[in-house]
Backbone as JSON Lines, residues from 0, in Angstrom:
{"i":0,"aa":"M","n":[-43.01,9.22,-19.45],"ca":[-42.72,7.99,-20.14],"c":[-42.52,8.29,-21.62]}
{"i":1,"aa":"S","n":[-41.48,7.75,-22.19],"ca":[-41.14,7.98,-23.59],"c":[-41.76,6.89,-24.46]}
{"i":2,"aa":"E","n":[-42.4,7.31,-25.54],"ca":[-42.95,6.35,-26.48],"c":[-41.95,6.14,-27.61]}
{"i":3,"aa":"Q","n":[-41.77,4.9,-28.01],"ca":[-40.83,4.58,-29.08],"c":[-41.58,3.77,-30.14]}
{"i":4,"aa":"T","n":[-41.37,4.13,-31.38],"ca":[-42.03,3.43,-32.48],"c":[-41.24,2.17,-32.82]}
{"i":5,"aa":"C","n":[-41.94,1.05,-32.9],"ca":[-41.35,-0.21,-33.32],"c":[-41.87,-0.52,-34.72]}
{"i":6,"aa":"I","n":[-40.96,-0.83,-35.62],"ca":[-41.33,-1.1,-37.01],"c":[-41.08,-2.56,-37.32]}
{"i":7,"aa":"L","n":[-42.06,-3.21,-37.93],"ca":[-41.94,-4.6,-38.35],"c":[-41.59,-4.62,-39.83]}
{"i":8,"aa":"V","n":[-40.46,-5.22,-40.16],"ca":[-40.03,-5.36,-41.55],"c":[-40.32,-6.8,-41.95]}
{"i":9,"aa":"L","n":[-41.12,-6.96,-43.01],"ca":[-41.46,-8.3,-43.5],"c":[-40.47,-8.71,-44.57]}
{"i":10,"aa":"G","n":[-39.78,-9.82,-44.34],"ca":[-38.81,-10.32,-45.28],"c":[-37.4,-10.26,-44.73]}
{"i":11,"aa":"L","n":[-36.52,-11.08,-45.33],"ca":[-35.14,-11.14,-44.89],"c":[-34.16,-10.95,-46.03]}
{"i":12,"aa":"G","n":[-34.67,-10.56,-47.16],"ca":[-33.83,-10.41,-48.35],"c":[-32.94,-9.18,-48.28]}
{"i":13,"aa":"L","n":[-32.3,-8.9,-49.38],"ca":[-31.33,-7.82,-49.49],"c":[-31.96,-6.47,-49.17]}
{"i":14,"aa":"Y","n":[-33.09,-6.14,-49.8],"ca":[-33.71,-4.84,-49.58],"c":[-34.34,-4.72,-48.2]}
{"i":15,"aa":"A","n":[-34.95,-5.77,-47.72],"ca":[-35.54,-5.73,-46.39],"c":[-34.46,-5.59,-45.32]}
{"i":16,"aa":"S","n":[-33.35,-6.27,-45.49],"ca":[-32.25,-6.18,-44.53],"c":[-31.66,-4.78,-44.52]}
{"i":17,"aa":"A","n":[-31.47,-4.2,-45.7],"ca":[-30.93,-2.85,-45.79],"c":[-31.89,-1.83,-45.17]}
{"i":18,"aa":"T","n":[-33.18,-2.01,-45.42],"ca":[-34.19,-1.12,-44.84],"c":[-34.19,-1.22,-43.33]}
{"i":19,"aa":"A","n":[-34.17,-2.44,-42.8],"ca":[-34.18,-2.65,-41.34],"c":[-32.93,-2.02,-40.71]}
{"i":20,"aa":"R","n":[-31.79,-2.16,-41.36],"ca":[-30.56,-1.58,-40.81],"c":[-30.64,-0.06,-40.78]}
{"i":21,"aa":"M","n":[-31.11,0.54,-41.84],"ca":[-31.21,2.0,-41.89],"c":[-32.2,2.53,-40.86]}
{"i":22,"aa":"L","n":[-33.32,1.83,-40.68],"ca":[-34.28,2.23,-39.66],"c":[-33.68,2.12,-38.26]}
{"i":23,"aa":"F","n":[-32.92,1.06,-38.02],"ca":[-32.27,0.87,-36.72],"c":[-31.25,1.98,-36.46]}
{"i":24,"aa":"L","n":[-30.46,2.3,-37.48],"ca":[-29.47,3.36,-37.34],"c":[-30.12,4.74,-37.15]}
{"i":25,"aa":"A","n":[-31.36,4.88,-37.63],"ca":[-32.1,6.13,-37.45],"c":[-32.72,6.22,-36.06]}
{"i":26,"aa":"G","n":[-32.62,5.15,-35.26],"ca":[-33.1,5.2,-33.89],"c":[-34.4,4.48,-33.61]}
{"i":27,"aa":"Y","n":[-34.93,3.77,-34.6],"ca":[-36.18,3.03,-34.39],"c":[-35.9,1.64,-33.84]}
{"i":28,"aa":"S","n":[-36.87,1.09,-33.13],"ca":[-36.82,-0.32,-32.75],"c":[-37.33,-1.11,-33.96]}
{"i":29,"aa":"V","n":[-36.59,-2.14,-34.36],"ca":[-36.94,-2.87,-35.57],"c":[-37.08,-4.35,-35.26]}
{"i":30,"aa":"A","n":[-38.13,-4.96,-35.78],"ca":[-38.32,-6.4,-35.72],"c":[-38.39,-6.9,-37.16]}
{"i":31,"aa":"I","n":[-37.73,-8.03,-37.42],"ca":[-37.69,-8.6,-38.77],"c":[-38.38,-9.96,-38.73]}
{"i":32,"aa":"Q","n":[-39.27,-10.21,-39.7],"ca":[-40.03,-11.45,-39.71],"c":[-40.12,-12.0,-41.12]}
{"i":33,"aa":"Q","n":[-39.98,-13.31,-41.23],"ca":[-40.11,-14.01,-42.52],"c":[-41.03,-15.19,-42.31]}
{"i":34,"aa":"A","n":[-42.05,-15.34,-43.12],"ca":[-43.04,-16.39,-42.95],"c":[-42.52,-17.77,-43.38]}
{"i":35,"aa":"S","n":[-41.79,-17.81,-44.47],"ca":[-41.3,-19.09,-44.97],"c":[-39.78,-19.06,-45.08]}
{"i":36,"aa":"D","n":[-39.2,-20.15,-45.55],"ca":[-37.75,-20.19,-45.74],"c":[-37.34,-19.12,-46.75]}
{"i":37,"aa":"P","n":[-36.35,-18.31,-46.41],"ca":[-35.96,-17.24,-47.32],"c":[-35.28,-17.77,-48.58]}
{"i":38,"aa":"K","n":[-35.58,-17.14,-49.67],"ca":[-34.91,-17.45,-50.94],"c":[-34.07,-16.22,-51.28]}
{"i":39,"aa":"V","n":[-32.8,-16.27,-50.86],"ca":[-31.93,-15.11,-50.97],"c":[-30.77,-15.44,-51.89]}
{"i":40,"aa":"L","n":[-30.52,-14.56,-52.84],"ca":[-29.4,-14.77,-53.76],"c":[-28.07,-14.39,-53.15]}
{"i":41,"aa":"R","n":[-28.06,-13.3,-52.38],"ca":[-26.82,-12.8,-51.78],"c":[-26.86,-13.04,-50.28]}
{"i":42,"aa":"R","n":[-26.58,-14.24,-49.86],"ca":[-26.73,-14.62,-48.46],"c":[-25.84,-13.81,-47.52]}
{"i":43,"aa":"K","n":[-24.66,-13.44,-47.9],"ca":[-23.74,-12.72,-47.03],"c":[-24.15,-11.25,-46.85]}
{"i":44,"aa":"M","n":[-25.11,-10.77,-47.63],"ca":[-25.5,-9.37,-47.58],"c":[-26.89,-9.15,-46.99]}
{"i":45,"aa":"S","n":[-27.43,-10.14,-46.3],"ca":[-28.76,-9.98,-45.71],"c":[-28.81,-10.71,-44.37]}
{"i":46,"aa":"F","n":[-29.93,-10.53,-43.66],"ca":[-30.1,-11.18,-42.36],"c":[-30.65,-12.61,-42.51]}
{"i":47,"aa":"A","n":[-30.7,-13.13,-43.7],"ca":[-31.25,-14.47,-43.91],"c":[-30.42,-15.54,-43.21]}
{"i":48,"aa":"D","n":[-29.14,-15.34,-43.01],"ca":[-28.29,-16.32,-42.34],"c":[-28.29,-16.16,-40.82]}
{"i":49,"aa":"A","n":[-28.84,-15.07,-40.32],"ca":[-28.78,-14.79,-38.88],"c":[-29.64,-15.76,-38.11]}
């Protein structure tokens, strides 16, 4: 049985979205979570609209 690391990224902003994407491309399972409504300046460049 293969073990796979799942990483939880807190936040949906620009840096959190970029970090989650890079971790996913590196082969990790990634979960993204935001506790409150996101306050994002660059909406088209993050997962806040997803």
